[in-house]
N, C-alpha and C positions, 0 to 999 in steps of 0.2 A: 503494499500499500504506499509505501514511502516514496516510491519513483513516480508516483502519479499526484497531480494536483487535485485536492478535494474541496468541495464548498462545506462549509460547517454552517447549519442554520440553527439559530438559538442554543447554540452549545453542541449540537448534536451533528456528528460528520456523516457525510451522505452514504460511505461505505458501510455504514451498520444497516442500510437500506440494500446493500449489494449494488449500489448506484455507482458510476464512476462519469466524471465530466470527459465529454469527447475531446474538449479543447478549452483552454483558459479563455474566458469571455473578455471581449474588449470593452472596457470600462471607459464610457466616452468622458471628455473634460467637461466640468459645468460650463453651462452658458450663462451669461448674465442676460436678464431682460433689459432691453434698452430701447428708448423711444427717441429717433433723430428726426428733427424739424428744419425744414429748409426755411431761411430767412432772406427776403431780398435786400440787397444793398449790404449783406453780410458776408466777408470771406468765410466760408464754410458754415456749415447748420449748427444748430444747437442739439447736444446730446443729453439726455437725461437717463442715468443709470438706476436701475432698481433690482430687485432680489434675483438670485439665481434660480434657473429653472431645475425640475427634478431630471433625474438621469434615469434613461432606459435602455436596459440590456437584455441579452438572452442567455440561459443556461441551457445546454442541450446535454441531456442524461443518457447514458447507456445502462441497462440493467442486464446482468447474467446471473442466473440463479444455478447453484450446484445442482447438478442432475440426481445426486442422491437425497436431496431434500424435498423433491417431488412437489415443489410449491410453484404453481403457475404465476406467471407474471401479472395476469389480471387480479388474482388474490392479493397480491403484494401491492398493485396499484392503488387500491383503495386506502391502504395504510399509509402510503406515500402521499397521497393528495391531502389527507388530513394534516399530516405533518407540514406539508408545504402552503397550506390554505392559511394556517394561523402564523406563518413565519413573519418575525419583526426584526431580526439581526442576521446579517449574512457576512461570513468571514471566508478567506480562502487559505489553506494551509500553507501555501508559499509566502504568505504576507502577514506574518504574526502581529498581533497587537493592532490590528487595523481592522475596522469593520464598517459596514454600510447599513444605514437605517431603511428598512422596507417599508414603502408606502402602500404598493398594491402588487398582486402576484395574479398571472394569468397562466393557468396549465394548460398546454395544448393537446391534441388528441395523440394518443399512444399508438406507435406501430408496433404490431405484435404477431411477425409470422411464424415464429417458433415458441412453443409452450414456454419453455425456460428463458427466452429473451425479449428485450422490449426496449424502445428508445422514445423519449418524448421532449418536448422544449418546454421551458419555463420562462415566460416573460416577466421581468421584474422592474418595477419603476421604485427608484430610491431616492432620498433626500440628496441634494448635491453635496459633494466631496464625501470622502472617507472620514471616518473619525478615527481619532488615534485613542486608543484605550490605554488607560493608566491605571494598573491593578492597585497601586499604592498613592495616596493623596500627598500633595505638597503639605506639610503640616508645620505651623509655626506656633510655638508655645508662649503665652503671654505676648500676644502681638502688639505692637505700637505702630512703628512704621518700616515698611519694607517695600522692596520691588520684586515683581514675578516677571520672568520672561515666557512669553507665550510665541512657540516657533509654529504658528499656523499659517495658512496660506490667506485666510481671511478672518475677521472677528468671529471669536467662538462664544458658546453659551456654557459656561461652565456650571458644576455642580459643587457648592460651597457649604461646608458644615461647620457652624459657629456653636462654641462652648461658652455661654454668658458667664459671667462672674457676678453679675448683679441682675435684676429684674428689668433693667433698660441697658441698652447697649446700641452700638453702631459700627459700621465701617465705612470709610470712604474710599471710592475706587476711581481713581483717575477723574477727580472732582465731582463725582456723583454721589450723593450721600444716602446710606441704606440704614435705616433706623428701626429699632424693634423697642417695645413695650410690653409689660406684663408677662415677660418669659420666667421660666423657673431656673435660678442659678444651678450651674452644674449639668443641665439637661441639653443634649445637643438637638439643635434645629438645622434641618437641611434646606437649603435654597437652591432648588433644581431650574436652573434659567432654561434649558431646552424643554422642558415640560411646563414650564411657568407654573411651578408648585412651591409651597413653603409648607413644611410639616415637621412633626417629631415622629420617630420609629420607636413604638413602645416595646418593651421587653417581651411581651406576649405576641408580637409580631404585628399589631394593630397599627394603623397609620392615623395621627391626629392632625387634623388640619390646623395650622399657625398662620395662614396668610391674614387672619385679622390682627395679629400682632405686628405685622410687618406695617409700617407707616409710609413706605415708598410704592408707588403705583408700579414703577418698571422693576424688571429683574437685571441682575448685573450680567454685563458683557465684558469680555477681554478683547482688547485691542492686539494688533499685530505687534511683537517685539515686547518692549518694556510697558508694565502695568504697575502703578504705585498704589498701595494700600496705607491708610491710616485707620486704626482701631481703636476703638474706647469700650471698656467694661467688657472685654472677651478674656478668657483664660486659654482660649485654644482657638485657631482656625485652621481648616482642612479644605484644600482646593483640587478639584479634578478639573483640569483645564479644558477638557474635551477639544482638544486642537483637530482642526480640518486639514486634510492633505488631499 
C-alpha cells in the first residue's frame, strides 16, 4: 500500500474499502472572484477583488476484491457511498498535515463488468486552498505582548483557546479588540473563526455556547506574515493558525 497514493477521508484511508486512486488528482489553484469595469477616459479599467471561488476536482477510484472473500463490488459499493456521502475532510497520503474542506460530493455511476472489480468517479467541491493541520497549538503562558508568524498564502481563520485568569479578559490582535465578560476563571474558551463559534468544551463532552460572553461581533483573522497580540486577564492562550496553502 505504501507505493500508492491514497485518499484519506475523515481519517479513514480508502484502502480499507479495497479502493485505490487510479491517479493523483490535479487540484486547481484557487481563483479569486473579480469584477472589472471599463471607465472612459481612464488608462485601464477598475478592478474589484472579492473572495476566492470553491475548487472542483475528481477522484477516480478502482476497486478490486480478493477472490477468496467472495464479496461482490455492488455489495461493497453501498457501504462506500455512505462513507463518501458524509465526507467533510480530505487528505492525501503523499501530503501529510494538509487537508481540504469538502463542500459537496457527487458520486458517479459505477462500472462493474466483473463481480470482484469496479471503478467510479467522485466529483468533489472543496473550499478554496488546502488547510495546514497543526496537531499541537502555539501556546503562550501568561501572555502579555507577543508576535506570531503566519506562513499562509492568504489571511487565515484561526482557532484560539483562551484561559481567563478573571471573569473579564481581552486580547488585541493587529489593532482589533476581542473582549469577554462573565467567564469562569481557569476554564478554557474556544474561539473558532472558521466555524464562527465561541464555546466551552465541558468534561462530559457537551458544548456550552459562550458567544453571549464575547463582546466583539467579528471573529479573529490572522494576516499573512507577522501578527501582534496584546493580552489582558489571560493565564494562557493557544492558537491553531489554520494556515492556507
